[in-house]
DSSP file (Angstrom, degrees, kcal/mol; ACC not computed):
  #  RESIDUE AA STRUCTURE BP1 BP2  ACC     N-H-->O    O-->H-N    N-H-->O    O-->H-N    TCO  KAPPA ALPHA  PHI   PSI    X-CA   Y-CA   Z-CA
    1    1 A M              0   0    0      0, 0.0     2,-0.4     0, 0.0    17,-0.1   0.000 360.0 360.0 360.0 129.5  236.3 -214.2 -139.9
    2    2 A F        -     0   0    0     16,-0.0     2,-0.3     2,-0.0    10,-0.1  -0.912 360.0-161.6-122.1 146.2  239.4 -213.2 -138.1
    3    3 A F        -     0   0    0     -2,-0.4     2,-0.3     8,-0.4    12,-0.1  -0.797   1.2-156.8-123.6 159.8  242.7 -211.8 -139.6
    4    4 A S        +     0   0    0     -2,-0.3     2,-0.3     7,-0.1     3,-0.0  -0.956  10.6 175.0-134.9 157.2  246.2 -211.5 -138.4
    5    5 A D        -     0   0    0     -2,-0.3     3,-0.2     1,-0.0    -2,-0.0  -0.933  47.1 -91.0-151.5 171.9  249.2 -209.3 -139.3
    6    6 A S  S    S+     0   0    0     -2,-0.3    -1,-0.0     1,-0.2     0, 0.0   0.860 123.3  27.2 -61.6 -40.4  252.7 -208.7 -137.9
    7    7 A N  S    S-     0   0    0     -3,-0.0    -1,-0.2     1,-0.0    -3,-0.0   0.546  99.4-129.9-100.8  -6.7  251.9 -205.9 -135.5
    8    8 A G  S  > S+     0   0    0     -3,-0.2     4,-2.3     1,-0.1     5,-0.2   0.233  78.0 108.4  85.0 -15.7  248.3 -206.9 -134.9
    9    9 A Q  H  > S+     0   0    0      2,-0.2     4,-2.3     1,-0.2     5,-0.2   0.943  80.4  43.9 -63.7 -48.3  246.8 -203.4 -135.5
   10   10 A I  H  > S+     0   0    0      1,-0.2     4,-3.0     2,-0.2     5,-0.2   0.918 114.3  49.8 -65.5 -42.5  245.1 -204.2 -138.8
   11   11 A S  H  > S+     0   0    0      1,-0.2     4,-2.7     2,-0.2    -8,-0.4   0.898 110.5  51.2 -63.5 -38.2  243.8 -207.5 -137.6
   12   12 A D  H  X S+     0   0    0     -4,-2.3     4,-2.2     2,-0.2    -1,-0.2   0.914 112.4  46.4 -62.5 -42.3  242.4 -205.8 -134.5
   13   13 A I  H  X S+     0   0    0     -4,-2.3     4,-2.6     2,-0.2     5,-0.2   0.939 113.8  47.2 -65.6 -47.6  240.7 -203.2 -136.6
   14   14 A I  H  X S+     0   0    0     -4,-3.0     4,-2.5     1,-0.2    -2,-0.2   0.928 113.3  48.8 -60.4 -45.7  239.3 -205.7 -139.0
   15   15 A N  H  X S+     0   0    0     -4,-2.7     4,-2.1    -5,-0.2    -1,-0.2   0.885 111.3  50.3 -63.3 -38.2  238.0 -207.9 -136.2
   16   16 A N  H  X S+     0   0    0     -4,-2.2     4,-2.7     2,-0.2    -2,-0.2   0.921 111.0  48.1 -65.8 -43.8  236.4 -204.9 -134.5
   17   17 A I  H  X S+     0   0    0     -4,-2.6     4,-2.8     2,-0.2     5,-0.2   0.902 109.4  54.0 -63.8 -39.7  234.6 -203.8 -137.7
   18   18 A H  H  X S+     0   0    0     -4,-2.5     4,-1.5    -5,-0.2    -1,-0.2   0.923 110.6  46.6 -58.1 -44.4  233.4 -207.4 -138.1
   19   19 A C  H  < S+     0   0    0     -4,-2.1     4,-0.4     2,-0.2    -2,-0.2   0.914 111.7  51.0 -64.0 -43.3  232.0 -207.3 -134.6
   20   20 A I  H >< S+     0   0    0     -4,-2.7     3,-1.0     1,-0.2    16,-0.6   0.941 112.5  46.0 -58.0 -48.5  230.4 -203.9 -135.2
   21   21 A F  H 3< S+     0   0    0     -4,-2.8    -1,-0.2     1,-0.2    -2,-0.2   0.769 116.0  44.9 -69.2 -26.5  228.7 -205.1 -138.5
   22   22 A N  T 3< S+     0   0    0     -4,-1.5     2,-0.4    -5,-0.2    -1,-0.2   0.269  98.6  82.3-105.3  11.3  227.5 -208.3 -137.0
   23   23 A T  S <  S-     0   0    0     -3,-1.0    13,-2.7    -4,-0.4     2,-0.4  -0.953  71.1-139.8-114.0 135.4  226.1 -206.9 -133.7
   24   24 A R  B >   -a   36   0A   0     -2,-0.4     3,-1.6    11,-0.2     4,-0.2  -0.770  31.6-100.1 -94.2 138.2  222.7 -205.3 -133.6
   25   25 A Q  T 3  S+     0   0    0     11,-2.6     8,-0.2    -2,-0.4     7,-0.1  -0.227 107.1  29.7 -54.3 140.3  222.2 -202.2 -131.5
   26   26 A G  T 3  S+     0   0    0      6,-1.8    -1,-0.2     5,-0.3     6,-0.2   0.407  91.8  98.5  91.2  -1.6  220.7 -202.8 -128.1
   27   27 A T    <   +     0   0    0     -3,-1.6    -2,-0.1     7,-0.4     5,-0.1   0.580  68.9  68.3 -96.5  -9.3  222.1 -206.4 -127.7
   28   28 A I  S >  S-     0   0    0      3,-0.3     3,-2.2     6,-0.2     6,-0.2  -0.926  85.8-127.9-112.9 110.8  225.1 -205.5 -125.5
   29   29 A P  T 3  S+     0   0    0      0, 0.0    -2,-0.1     0, 0.0     0, 0.0  -0.292  94.7  14.8 -56.4 132.9  224.1 -204.4 -122.0
   30   30 A G  T 3  S+     0   0    0     -4,-0.1     3,-0.1     1,-0.0     0, 0.0   0.232 124.9  61.5  85.8 -14.4  225.8 -201.1 -121.2
   31   31 A R    X   +     0   0    0     -3,-2.2     3,-2.0     1,-0.1    -5,-0.3  -0.366  58.4 154.3-135.7  54.2  226.7 -200.4 -124.8
   32   32 A E  T 3  S+     0   0    0      1,-0.3    -6,-1.8    -6,-0.2    -5,-0.2   0.738  71.7  54.5 -59.5 -26.1  223.3 -200.3 -126.4
   33   33 A S  T 3  S+     0   0    0     -8,-0.2    -1,-0.3    -7,-0.1    -8,-0.1   0.561  82.4 111.5 -86.8  -7.0  224.5 -198.1 -129.3
   34   34 A F  S <  S+     0   0    0     -3,-2.0    -7,-0.4    -6,-0.2    -8,-0.3  -0.436  70.9  12.9 -68.4 137.7  227.3 -200.5 -130.3
   35   35 A G  S    S-     0   0    0     25,-0.1   -11,-0.2    -2,-0.1   -14,-0.2  -0.529  99.3 -47.8 100.4-164.9  226.7 -202.2 -133.6
   36   36 A L  B     -a   24   0A   0    -13,-2.7   -11,-2.6   -16,-0.6     3,-0.1  -0.769  53.3-110.7-106.7 152.6  224.3 -201.6 -136.5
   37   37 A P        -     0   0    0      0, 0.0     2,-0.2     0, 0.0    -1,-0.1  -0.242  57.4 -68.9 -69.3 170.5  220.6 -201.0 -136.3
   38   38 A D        -     0   0    0      1,-0.2     3,-0.4   -13,-0.1     4,-0.3  -0.470  47.0-156.4 -59.2 126.2  218.2 -203.7 -137.6
   39   39 A L     >  +     0   0    0     -2,-0.2     4,-3.1     1,-0.2     5,-0.3   0.414  66.7  99.5 -91.1   2.3  218.7 -203.5 -141.3
   40   40 A T  H  > S+     0   0    0      1,-0.2     4,-2.3     2,-0.2    -1,-0.2   0.917  86.5  42.7 -56.7 -48.9  215.3 -205.0 -142.3
   41   41 A D  H  > S+     0   0    0     -3,-0.4     4,-1.3     2,-0.2    -1,-0.2   0.875 114.3  51.6 -67.8 -36.7  213.7 -201.6 -143.1
   42   42 A V  H  4 S+     0   0    0     -4,-0.3     3,-0.5     1,-0.2     4,-0.4   0.948 112.2  46.0 -64.0 -47.9  216.8 -200.3 -144.9
   43   43 A Y  H >< S+     0   0    0     -4,-3.1     3,-1.5     1,-0.2    -2,-0.2   0.898 108.3  56.7 -60.5 -41.2  216.9 -203.5 -147.0
   44   44 A A  H 3< S+     0   0    0     -4,-2.3    -1,-0.2     1,-0.3    -2,-0.2   0.805 106.9  50.4 -62.6 -28.6  213.1 -203.2 -147.7
   45   45 A G  T >X S+     0   0    0     -4,-1.3     3,-1.5    -3,-0.5     4,-0.6   0.449  89.8 162.6 -90.8  -0.6  213.6 -199.7 -149.1
   46   46 A F  T <4  +     0   0    0     -3,-1.5    -3,-0.0    -4,-0.4    32,-0.0  -0.355  59.2  22.6 -60.7 141.9  216.5 -200.5 -151.5
   47   47 A P  T >4 S+     0   0    0      0, 0.0     3,-1.3     0, 0.0    -1,-0.3  -0.997 126.6  51.6 -87.2  -2.7  217.4 -198.9 -153.8
   48   48 A N  T <4 S+     0   0    0     -3,-1.5     3,-0.3     1,-0.3    -2,-0.2   0.732 112.0  47.9 -67.5 -21.8  216.0 -195.8 -152.3
   49   49 A T  T 3X S+     0   0    0     -4,-0.6     4,-2.4    -7,-0.3    -1,-0.3   0.256  76.7 105.4-104.1  12.0  217.6 -196.3 -148.9
   50   50 A V  H <> S+     0   0    0     -3,-1.3     4,-2.6     1,-0.2     5,-0.2   0.913  80.6  51.3 -59.3 -43.5  221.2 -197.1 -150.1
   51   51 A D  H  > S+     0   0    0     -4,-0.3     4,-2.2    -3,-0.3    -1,-0.2   0.891 109.6  50.6 -62.7 -38.3  222.5 -193.7 -149.1
   52   52 A D  H  > S+     0   0    0      2,-0.2     4,-2.4    -4,-0.2    -1,-0.2   0.919 110.4  50.3 -62.0 -43.6  221.0 -194.2 -145.6
   53   53 A F  H  X S+     0   0    0     -4,-2.4     4,-2.2     2,-0.2    -2,-0.2   0.931 110.8  47.6 -60.3 -48.4  222.7 -197.6 -145.4
   54   54 A L  H  X S+     0   0    0     -4,-2.6     4,-2.3     1,-0.2    -1,-0.2   0.883 111.8  51.4 -61.8 -38.9  226.1 -196.2 -146.4
   55   55 A S  H  X S+     0   0    0     -4,-2.2     4,-2.8    -5,-0.2    -1,-0.2   0.904 108.5  50.7 -64.3 -42.7  225.7 -193.4 -143.9
   56   56 A V  H  X S+     0   0    0     -4,-2.4     4,-2.2     2,-0.2    -2,-0.2   0.909 111.0  49.3 -61.7 -42.8  224.9 -195.9 -141.1
   57   57 A I  H  X S+     0   0    0     -4,-2.2     4,-2.2     2,-0.2    -2,-0.2   0.940 113.4  45.6 -62.2 -48.1  228.0 -197.9 -141.9
   58   58 A K  H  X S+     0   0    0     -4,-2.3     4,-2.7     1,-0.2    -2,-0.2   0.921 113.0  49.5 -63.4 -45.0  230.2 -194.8 -141.9
   59   59 A K  H  X S+     0   0    0     -4,-2.8     4,-2.2     1,-0.2    -1,-0.2   0.883 110.6  51.2 -62.4 -38.5  228.8 -193.5 -138.7
   60   60 A S  H  X S+     0   0    0     -4,-2.2     4,-2.2    -5,-0.2    -1,-0.2   0.913 111.3  46.6 -66.9 -42.4  229.2 -196.8 -137.0
   61   61 A I  H  X S+     0   0    0     -4,-2.2     4,-1.9     1,-0.2     7,-0.2   0.942 113.9  48.7 -63.8 -45.7  232.9 -197.1 -138.0
   62   62 A N  H  < S+     0   0    0     -4,-2.7    -2,-0.2     1,-0.2    -1,-0.2   0.868 115.4  44.9 -61.7 -36.1  233.5 -193.5 -137.0
   63   63 A A  H  < S+     0   0    0     -4,-2.2    -1,-0.2    -5,-0.2    -2,-0.2   0.859 125.9  26.3 -76.3 -35.9  231.9 -194.1 -133.6
   64   64 A F  H  < S+     0   0    0     -4,-2.2    -2,-0.2     1,-0.2    -3,-0.2   0.375 114.2  57.8-118.2   3.6  233.4 -197.4 -132.7
   65   65 A E    ><  +     0   0    0     -4,-1.9     3,-1.6    -5,-0.2    -1,-0.2  -0.675  54.4 171.0-132.4  81.8  236.7 -197.6 -134.5
   66   66 A P  T 3   +     0   0    0      0, 0.0    -1,-0.1     0, 0.0    -4,-0.1   0.579  69.1  73.4 -70.6  -9.7  238.8 -194.6 -133.3
   67   67 A R  T 3  S+     0   0    0    -58,-0.1    28,-0.7    27,-0.0     2,-0.4   0.539  92.3  68.8 -80.2  -5.2  242.0 -195.9 -135.0
   68   68 A L  E <   +B   94   0B   0     -3,-1.6     2,-0.3    -7,-0.2    26,-0.2  -0.874  57.1 169.6-113.8 146.0  240.5 -195.0 -138.4
   69   69 A Y  E     +B   93   0B   0     24,-2.2    24,-2.6    -2,-0.4     3,-0.1  -0.935  58.3  41.7-144.8 172.4  239.8 -191.6 -139.9
   70   70 A R  E    S-     0   0B   0     -2,-0.3     2,-0.3     1,-0.2    -1,-0.2   0.937  76.8-175.4  51.0  50.8  238.8 -190.3 -143.3
   71   71 A V  E     -     0   0B   0     21,-0.2     2,-0.4    -3,-0.1    21,-0.2  -0.604   9.9-175.9 -78.7 131.8  236.5 -193.2 -143.6
   72   72 A D  E     -B   91   0B   0     19,-2.8    19,-2.8    -2,-0.3     2,-0.5  -0.998   9.2-159.6-131.0 129.2  234.7 -193.5 -147.0
   73   73 A V  E     -B   90   0B   0     -2,-0.4     2,-0.4    17,-0.2    17,-0.2  -0.942  11.4-172.5-114.6 122.3  232.1 -196.1 -147.8
   74   74 A L  E     -B   89   0B   0     15,-3.1    15,-2.6    -2,-0.5     2,-0.4  -0.938  23.7-126.6-119.6 134.8  231.4 -197.0 -151.4
   75   75 A L  E     +B   88   0B   0     -2,-0.4    13,-0.2    13,-0.2     3,-0.1  -0.658  28.2 174.1 -75.8 126.4  228.7 -199.2 -152.8
   76   76 A Q  E     -     0   0B   0     11,-3.3     2,-0.3    -2,-0.4    12,-0.2   0.782  63.3 -11.4-100.0 -38.1  230.2 -201.8 -155.1
   77   77 A D  E     -B   87   0B   0     10,-1.5    10,-2.8     2,-0.0    -1,-0.4  -0.985  53.7-166.5-162.1 151.6  227.2 -203.9 -155.9
   78   78 A M  E     -B   86   0B   0     -2,-0.3     2,-0.4     8,-0.2     8,-0.2  -0.979   5.7-179.8-147.8 132.8  223.6 -204.5 -154.9
   79   79 A H  E     -B   85   0B   0      6,-2.2     6,-1.7    -2,-0.3     2,-0.4  -0.983   8.4-170.2-128.3 141.4  221.2 -207.3 -155.7
   80   80 A K  E     +B   84   0B   0     -2,-0.4     4,-0.2     4,-0.2     2,-0.1  -0.777  44.5 109.8-133.0  92.0  217.7 -207.7 -154.5
   81   81 A E  S    S-     0   0    0      2,-0.6     3,-0.1    -2,-0.4    -2,-0.0   0.039  94.3 -30.1-125.5-124.5  216.4 -211.1 -155.3
   82   82 A N  S    S+     0   0    0      1,-0.2     2,-0.4    -2,-0.1    -2,-0.0   0.830 139.6  25.9 -67.3 -31.2  215.6 -213.9 -152.9
   83   83 A N  S    S-     0   0    0      2,-0.0    -2,-0.6    26,-0.0     2,-0.3  -0.997  85.9-124.6-136.8 127.8  218.3 -212.5 -150.6
   84   84 A V  E     -B   80   0B   0     -2,-0.4     2,-0.4    -4,-0.2    26,-0.2  -0.561  30.2-175.7 -72.7 131.4  219.6 -209.0 -150.4
   85   85 A I  E     -B   79   0B   0     -6,-1.7    -6,-2.2    -2,-0.3     2,-0.5  -0.994   5.5-176.6-131.1 126.4  223.3 -208.8 -151.0
   86   86 A V  E     -BC  78 106B   0     20,-1.9    20,-2.7    -2,-0.4     2,-0.5  -0.987   8.3-160.2-122.9 127.6  225.2 -205.5 -150.7
   87   87 A S  E     -BC  77 105B   0    -10,-2.8   -11,-3.3    -2,-0.5   -10,-1.5  -0.931  14.6-175.2-109.9 130.9  228.9 -205.3 -151.4
   88   88 A L  E     -BC  75 104B   0     16,-3.1    16,-1.8    -2,-0.5     2,-0.5  -0.889  21.3-150.3-123.2 151.5  230.9 -202.4 -150.1
   89   89 A E  E     -BC  74 103B   0    -15,-2.6   -15,-3.1    -2,-0.3     2,-0.5  -0.993  17.1-161.7-114.8 131.8  234.4 -201.0 -150.3
   90   90 A I  E     -BC  73 102B   0     12,-3.2    12,-2.5    -2,-0.5     2,-0.4  -0.961   3.4-167.5-118.2 119.7  235.6 -199.1 -147.3
   91   91 A K  E     +BC  72 101B   0    -19,-2.8   -19,-2.8    -2,-0.5     2,-0.3  -0.865  18.6 160.5-104.1 138.1  238.6 -196.8 -147.6
   92   92 A A  E     - C   0 100B   0      8,-2.0     8,-2.1    -2,-0.4     2,-0.4  -0.973  33.3-127.3-152.2 164.6  240.2 -195.5 -144.4
   93   93 A T  E     -BC  69  99B   0    -24,-2.6   -24,-2.2    -2,-0.3     6,-0.2  -0.964  21.7-138.9-118.5 134.2  243.3 -193.9 -143.0
   94   94 A L  E >   -B   68   0B   0      4,-3.2     3,-2.0    -2,-0.4   -26,-0.2  -0.360  34.4 -99.7 -81.3 167.8  245.2 -195.3 -140.0
   95   95 A S  T 3  S+     0   0    0    -28,-0.7    -1,-0.1     1,-0.3   -27,-0.1   0.742 124.7  59.3 -62.0 -23.1  246.7 -193.0 -137.4
   96   96 A N  T 3  S-     0   0    0      2,-0.1    -1,-0.3     1,-0.0     3,-0.1   0.277 121.0-109.5 -87.8  12.1  250.1 -193.5 -139.1
   97   97 A N  S <  S+     0   0    0     -3,-2.0     2,-0.3     1,-0.3    -2,-0.1   0.511  74.8 137.7  71.5   8.8  248.6 -192.0 -142.3
   98   98 A N        -     0   0    0     -5,-0.0    -4,-3.2     1,-0.0     2,-0.3  -0.656  46.6-137.1 -80.8 141.1  248.7 -195.3 -144.1
   99   99 A N  E     +C   93   0B   0     -2,-0.3     2,-0.3    -6,-0.2    -6,-0.2  -0.688  23.2 178.4 -93.8 149.0  245.6 -196.1 -146.2
  100  100 A F  E     -C   92   0B   0     -8,-2.1    -8,-2.0    -2,-0.3     2,-0.4  -0.985  15.0-146.4-147.5 161.0  243.9 -199.4 -146.3
  101  101 A F  E     -CD  91 118B   0     17,-3.0    16,-2.7    -2,-0.3    17,-1.5  -0.978  14.4-178.8-130.9 132.3  240.9 -200.8 -148.0
  102  102 A I  E     -CD  90 116B   0    -12,-2.5   -12,-3.2    -2,-0.4     2,-0.3  -0.887  14.4-143.0-126.1 160.9  238.5 -203.4 -146.9
  103  103 A F  E     -CD  89 115B   0     12,-2.7    12,-1.9    -2,-0.3     2,-0.3  -0.875  12.6-170.9-117.7 156.3  235.4 -205.0 -148.4
  104  104 A S  E     -CD  88 114B   0    -16,-1.8   -16,-3.1    -2,-0.3     2,-0.4  -0.989   7.4-160.8-145.4 140.7  232.2 -206.1 -146.7
  105  105 A K  E     -CD  87 113B   0      8,-1.9     8,-2.3    -2,-0.3     2,-0.5  -0.989   8.8-159.3-122.1 128.0  229.3 -208.1 -148.0
  106  106 A F  E     -CD  86 112B   0    -20,-2.7   -20,-1.9    -2,-0.4     6,-0.2  -0.911   6.7-154.0-108.4 130.0  225.9 -208.0 -146.3
  107  107 A G    >   -     0   0    0      4,-2.4     3,-2.3    -2,-0.5   -22,-0.2  -0.457  36.9 -96.0 -92.7 171.9  223.3 -210.7 -146.7
  108  108 A G  T 3  S+     0   0    0      1,-0.3   -23,-0.1    -2,-0.2   -65,-0.1   0.710 123.5  62.0 -61.4 -21.6  219.6 -210.4 -146.4
  109  109 A N  T 3  S-     0   0    0    -25,-0.2    -1,-0.3     2,-0.1     3,-0.1   0.445 117.4-112.5 -83.1  -0.1  219.9 -211.7 -142.8
  110  110 A G  S <  S+     0   0    0     -3,-2.3    -2,-0.1     1,-0.3     2,-0.1   0.341  72.9 136.2  87.2  -7.7  222.0 -208.7 -141.9
  111  111 A R        -     0   0    0     -5,-0.1    -4,-2.4   -89,-0.1     2,-0.4  -0.436  40.5-148.6 -74.8 149.3  225.2 -210.8 -141.4
  112  112 A S  E     -D  106   0B   0     -6,-0.2     2,-0.3   -94,-0.2    -6,-0.2  -0.927  13.4-157.2-124.6 143.6  228.4 -209.4 -142.8
  113  113 A E  E     -D  105   0B   0     -8,-2.3    -8,-1.9    -2,-0.4     2,-0.3  -0.878  21.1-170.0-107.5 150.3  231.6 -210.9 -144.2
  114  114 A I  E     +D  104   0B   0     -2,-0.3     2,-0.3   -10,-0.2   -10,-0.2  -0.992  12.2 157.9-143.9 148.6  234.7 -208.7 -144.2
  115  115 A G  E     -D  103   0B   0    -12,-1.9   -12,-2.7    -2,-0.3     2,-0.5  -0.981  42.1 -90.6-161.5 168.9  238.2 -208.8 -145.7
  116  116 A I  E     -D  102   0B   0     -2,-0.3   -14,-0.3   -14,-0.2     3,-0.1  -0.752  25.2-176.5 -89.7 127.7  241.2 -206.8 -146.7
  117  117 A L  E     -     0   0B   0    -16,-2.7     2,-0.3    -2,-0.5   -15,-0.2   0.896  69.9 -37.4 -82.2 -50.7  241.2 -205.6 -150.3
  118  118 A R  E      D  101   0B   0    -17,-1.5   -17,-3.0     1,-0.0    -1,-0.4  -0.961 360.0 360.0-168.0 157.7  244.7 -204.0 -150.0
  119  119 A E              0   0    0     -2,-0.3   -20,-0.2   -19,-0.2   -17,-0.0   0.365 360.0 360.0-110.1 360.0  246.8 -202.1 -147.5
């Protein structure tokens, strides 16, 4: 899912986070640490591994999206039935000190959807 805005900065950030969340570490030659690790073990350990999951998300944003700081990742909802679904709210500050909020939903296959909650 790709977004646009008048100056392009927010859409670039959202698109980059989308790429980070939907890329598995080790799949990009020369940038093996880019993306998220395989989430299978994290999902299998829910709810005990939720804090680990939130930490991985925050570390990945901090490592690969330098235009954001004061990143905070909050669990909004979690289901573990046939398919694991985790909903997150991510709060961050841009370099111009403006805050914005995005959401992300992770399915059991590790794929993520992302969108803007508010700027």
